[in-house]
C-alpha positions in Angstrom: 160.1 14.0 231.4 157.4 16.6 230.7 157.7 20.2 230.0 156.3 22.7 232.5 152.5 23.2 232.2 151.5 26.7 231.2 148.6 26.6 233.7 148.2 29.3 236.3 149.6 28.6 239.7 147.0 26.9 242.0 145.9 28.9 245.0 147.1 27.1 248.1 143.6 27.7 249.6 142.2 25.5 246.8 144.4 22.6 248.1 143.3 23.1 251.7 139.7 23.2 250.6 140.0 20.1 248.5 141.6 18.2 251.4 138.9 19.5 253.8 136.2 18.3 251.5 137.6 14.8 251.5 138.6 14.9 255.2 142.3 14.3 254.4 145.4 15.4 256.2 148.3 16.6 254.0 152.0 16.1 254.6 155.0 17.2 252.6 158.5 15.9 251.9 160.6 18.6 250.3 164.2 18.8 249.0 164.8 21.5 246.4 161.8 23.6 247.5 163.1 23.7 251.1 159.7 23.9 252.7 158.0 26.3 250.2 155.1 23.9 249.6 154.3 23.6 253.3 154.9 27.3 253.9 152.5 28.3 251.1 149.8 26.3 252.9 150.5 27.3 256.4 150.5 31.0 255.4 146.7 30.6 255.4 144.9 30.9 258.7 143.2 27.7 259.7 145.5 25.4 257.7 146.2 23.4 260.8 143.1 21.3 260.3 144.7 20.0 257.0 148.5 20.3 257.2 149.8 17.6 259.5 153.5 18.4 259.0 156.4 18.3 256.6 160.1 17.3 256.3 162.7 19.3 254.5 165.1 16.6 253.5 167.9 18.4 251.6 170.6 15.9 252.3 170.5 12.2 251.3 171.1 11.3 255.0 167.9 13.0 256.0 166.0 11.5 253.1 167.1 8.1 254.4 166.7 8.7 258.2 163.5 10.7 258.2 161.7 9.5 255.0 162.9 5.9 254.7 164.4 6.5 251.3 166.6 3.4 250.6 170.3 3.8 250.0 169.9 1.4 247.1 167.5 3.9 245.5 169.9 6.8 245.9 172.8 4.8 244.5 170.8 3.4 241.5 168.8 6.5 240.6 170.2 9.5 242.5 168.5 12.0 244.8 166.9 13.6 241.8 164.7 10.8 240.4 161.1 9.8 240.4 162.1 6.7 242.4 163.5 8.9 245.2 160.5 11.2 245.0 158.1 8.3 245.3 160.0 6.9 248.4 160.0 10.4 249.9 156.2 10.8 249.6 155.6 7.3 250.9 158.0 7.9 253.8 156.2 11.1 254.7 152.9 9.2 254.9 154.4 6.6 257.1 156.4 8.9 259.4 154.0 11.9 259.6 150.6 10.2 259.7 148.9 12.0 256.8 146.5 10.8 254.2 148.1 12.4 251.2 151.7 13.4 250.7 153.6 15.4 248.1 157.3 15.4 247.5 159.8 17.5 245.6 163.5 16.7 244.7 165.4 18.5 242.0 168.2 20.7 240.7 167.3 24.3 241.4 170.7 25.6 240.1 172.6 27.5 239.2 174.0 24.9 236.9 173.5 21.2 236.5 174.2 18.4 239.1 176.2 15.9 237.2 174.1 14.7 234.3 170.9 16.2 235.6 170.2 19.7 234.2 169.3 22.8 236.1 165.5 23.0 236.3 164.9 19.2 236.4 162.5 18.4 239.3 160.9 15.1 240.3 157.6 15.0 242.1 155.4 12.4 243.7 152.0 12.3 245.4 151.1 9.3 247.6 147.8 8.5 249.1 147.2 6.2 252.0 145.8 3.0 250.6 146.1 4.3 247.1 148.6 4.6 244.3 151.7 6.8 244.2 152.0 9.0 241.1 155.3 10.5 240.1 156.4 12.9 237.4 159.5 14.7 236.2 159.4 18.3 234.9 162.2 20.2 233.2 161.6 23.9 234.0 164.9 24.8 232.3 167.6 27.2 233.4 165.2 29.9 234.6 167.0 30.8 237.8 167.1 29.2 241.2 164.2 31.0 242.8 162.1 30.6 239.7 162.7 26.8 239.6 161.8 26.6 243.3 158.6 28.7 242.9 157.6 26.7 239.8 158.2 23.5 241.7 156.0 24.7 244.6 153.2 25.5 242.2 153.5 22.2 240.3 153.5 20.2 243.6 150.3 22.0 244.7 148.7 21.3 241.2 149.6 17.6 241.5 147.9 17.4 244.9 144.8 19.1 243.5 144.8 16.7 240.5 145.1 13.7 242.8 142.1 14.9 244.8 139.9 15.4 241.8 
């Protein structure tokens, strides 16, 4: 698990421009961020040439039915795990037809979820024909909205990093 990076929040327009430069369509699979990653991108006019779509998979049932997350993964590792984040991103690629996918799943709070502390968020970025990269960040008990916003920003940064 890594600590949150002190970097500035990436501009969603940078993500769109990076995808355009490589001719890639982007899809999202979001749990704790509830669509904030996709929303930050589609707030920008002209984003439809990059953003293919997204799934808000808040429940395990939707993670399984819409994103092909395996029940065995959820049982063994839980919804908040890099394993689940990886399957969410890979499932988004398969179901939504994009070229690059980002996923978020975590504990926004308030409070912990079993043994997983408030502020723990797992991310993954998957590329069609390429590797899937996952990461866990502990943002700490900074408040529900702040965890969600920090998660949105970290997800966008991971996409940018994957495109560089």
